[in-house]
C-alpha positions as a LaTeX table, in Angstrom:
\begin{tabular}{lrrr}
\hline
Residue & $x$ (\AA) & $y$ (\AA) & $z$ (\AA) \\
\hline
Unk1 & 20.44 & $-11.52$ & $-6.00$ \\
Unk2 & 17.72 & $-13.84$ & $-7.31$ \\
Unk3 & 14.25 & $-14.09$ & $-5.84$ \\
Unk4 & 12.01 & $-17.13$ & $-6.25$ \\
Unk5 & 8.38 & $-15.97$ & $-6.21$ \\
Unk6 & 5.51 & $-18.45$ & $-5.92$ \\
Unk7 & 2.68 & $-17.17$ & $-8.12$ \\
Unk8 & $-0.98$ & $-17.79$ & $-7.31$ \\
Unk9 & $-3.77$ & $-18.26$ & $-9.85$ \\
Unk10 & $-5.47$ & $-14.95$ & $-9.12$ \\
Unk11 & $-2.16$ & $-13.07$ & $-9.44$ \\
Unk12 & $-1.70$ & $-14.42$ & $-12.97$ \\
Unk13 & $-5.24$ & $-13.29$ & $-13.83$ \\
Unk14 & $-4.55$ & $-9.87$ & $-12.26$ \\
Unk15 & $-1.44$ & $-9.41$ & $-14.41$ \\
Unk16 & $-3.38$ & $-10.34$ & $-17.56$ \\
Unk17 & $-6.23$ & $-7.92$ & $-16.75$ \\
Unk18 & $-3.71$ & $-5.11$ & $-16.18$ \\
Unk19 & $-1.63$ & $-6.06$ & $-19.25$ \\
Unk20 & 1.56 & $-6.67$ & $-17.25$ \\
Unk21 & 4.41 & $-8.92$ & $-18.30$ \\
Unk22 & 4.80 & $-10.85$ & $-15.08$ \\
Unk23 & 8.57 & $-11.37$ & $-15.10$ \\
Unk24 & 9.53 & $-7.82$ & $-16.13$ \\
Unk25 & 6.99 & $-6.31$ & $-13.69$ \\
Unk26 & 8.51 & $-8.35$ & $-10.85$ \\
Unk27 & 12.01 & $-7.21$ & $-11.83$ \\
Unk28 & 10.86 & $-3.57$ & $-11.96$ \\
Unk29 & 9.33 & $-3.93$ & $-8.51$ \\
Unk30 & 12.21 & $-5.71$ & $-6.75$ \\
Unk31 & 15.21 & $-4.44$ & $-8.77$ \\
Unk32 & 16.60 & $-7.98$ & $-8.97$ \\
Unk33 & 16.36 & $-11.13$ & $-11.05$ \\
Unk34 & 13.03 & $-12.79$ & $-10.34$ \\
Unk35 & 12.10 & $-16.39$ & $-11.04$ \\
Unk36 & 8.34 & $-16.99$ & $-10.92$ \\
Unk37 & 7.49 & $-20.40$ & $-9.48$ \\
Unk38 & 4.34 & $-22.29$ & $-10.48$ \\
Unk39 & 3.32 & $-25.17$ & $-8.23$ \\
Unk40 & 1.60 & $-28.16$ & $-9.80$ \\
Unk41 & $-1.54$ & $-27.38$ & $-7.76$ \\
Unk42 & $-1.74$ & $-23.89$ & $-9.30$ \\
Unk43 & $-1.35$ & $-25.40$ & $-12.78$ \\
Unk44 & $-4.10$ & $-27.92$ & $-12.01$ \\
Unk45 & $-6.34$ & $-25.10$ & $-10.75$ \\
Unk46 & $-5.81$ & $-23.17$ & $-14.01$ \\
Unk47 & $-6.57$ & $-26.27$ & $-16.10$ \\
Unk48 & $-9.72$ & $-26.91$ & $-14.07$ \\
Unk49 & $-11.01$ & $-23.35$ & $-14.70$ \\
Unk50 & $-11.52$ & $-24.19$ & $-18.37$ \\
Unk51 & $-11.25$ & $-22.31$ & $-21.66$ \\
Unk52 & $-12.01$ & $-18.90$ & $-20.13$ \\
Unk53 & $-8.57$ & $-18.97$ & $-18.48$ \\
Unk54 & $-6.54$ & $-20.39$ & $-21.38$ \\
Unk55 & $-4.46$ & $-17.18$ & $-21.61$ \\
Unk56 & $-3.48$ & $-17.57$ & $-17.95$ \\
Unk57 & $-2.64$ & $-21.23$ & $-18.56$ \\
Unk58 & $-0.47$ & $-20.30$ & $-21.55$ \\
Unk59 & 1.29 & $-17.67$ & $-19.42$ \\
Unk60 & 1.92 & $-20.22$ & $-16.64$ \\
Unk61 & 3.56 & $-22.55$ & $-19.17$ \\
Unk62 & 6.14 & $-19.87$ & $-20.06$ \\
Unk63 & 9.65 & $-21.41$ & $-20.03$ \\
Unk64 & 10.90 & $-18.57$ & $-17.79$ \\
Unk65 & 8.67 & $-19.93$ & $-15.01$ \\
Unk66 & 10.00 & $-22.65$ & $-12.73$ \\
Unk67 & 7.63 & $-25.59$ & $-12.21$ \\
Unk68 & 7.67 & $-27.29$ & $-8.80$ \\
Unk69 & 5.76 & $-30.14$ & $-7.25$ \\
Unk70 & 3.57 & $-29.35$ & $-4.29$ \\
Unk71 & 3.78 & $-31.06$ & $-0.92$ \\
Unk72 & 0.13 & $-31.82$ & $-0.41$ \\
Unk73 & $-1.73$ & $-34.59$ & $-2.22$ \\
Unk74 & $-3.64$ & $-33.90$ & $-5.41$ \\
Unk75 & $-7.08$ & $-32.37$ & $-5.05$ \\
Unk76 & $-6.12$ & $-29.86$ & $-2.33$ \\
Unk77 & $-6.49$ & $-26.13$ & $-2.77$ \\
Unk78 & $-3.56$ & $-24.37$ & $-4.38$ \\
Unk79 & $-3.62$ & $-21.78$ & $-1.58$ \\
Unk80 & $-3.09$ & $-24.48$ & 1.07 \\
Unk81 & $-0.26$ & $-25.96$ & $-0.97$ \\
Unk82 & 1.43 & $-22.55$ & $-1.28$ \\
Unk83 & 1.14 & $-21.91$ & 2.48 \\
Unk84 & 2.58 & $-25.35$ & 3.23 \\
Unk85 & 5.46 & $-24.80$ & 0.78 \\
Unk86 & 6.37 & $-21.43$ & 2.30 \\
Unk87 & 6.24 & $-22.84$ & 5.84 \\
Unk88 & 8.60 & $-25.66$ & 4.83 \\
Unk89 & 11.01 & $-23.46$ & 2.87 \\
Unk90 & 11.25 & $-19.86$ & 4.00 \\
Unk91 & 13.15 & $-18.73$ & 0.91 \\
Unk92 & 10.14 & $-17.80$ & $-1.24$ \\
Unk93 & 8.09 & $-14.68$ & $-1.83$ \\
Unk94 & 4.40 & $-15.22$ & $-2.56$ \\
Unk95 & 2.59 & $-13.24$ & $-5.27$ \\
Unk96 & $-1.14$ & $-13.29$ & $-4.61$ \\
Unk97 & $-4.15$ & $-11.00$ & $-4.50$ \\
Unk98 & $-5.77$ & $-12.87$ & $-1.59$ \\
Unk99 & $-6.44$ & $-10.84$ & 1.53 \\
Unk100 & $-5.42$ & $-13.57$ & 4.02 \\
\hline
\end{tabular}
């Protein structure tokens, strides 16, 4: 079994603050092979946050992460892009710290 998990910006920051290796923590949680997915909108959001989040940006560029294009046009919120992606393709988990 392989799970594709769309990762949000704040989830990457959460894993850094708690010193978690994202891929191995996902595997420990789900007991299966996990492939973190980074949408282009999440990558753009991380780049826009500036030098304070360069560790998160470096983590998002990890070759174990799958990069995917978003559906919505550039300049939209990453959260909206993630919601749209999951509604179109119901085969993803979403890793986020957002309440809604």
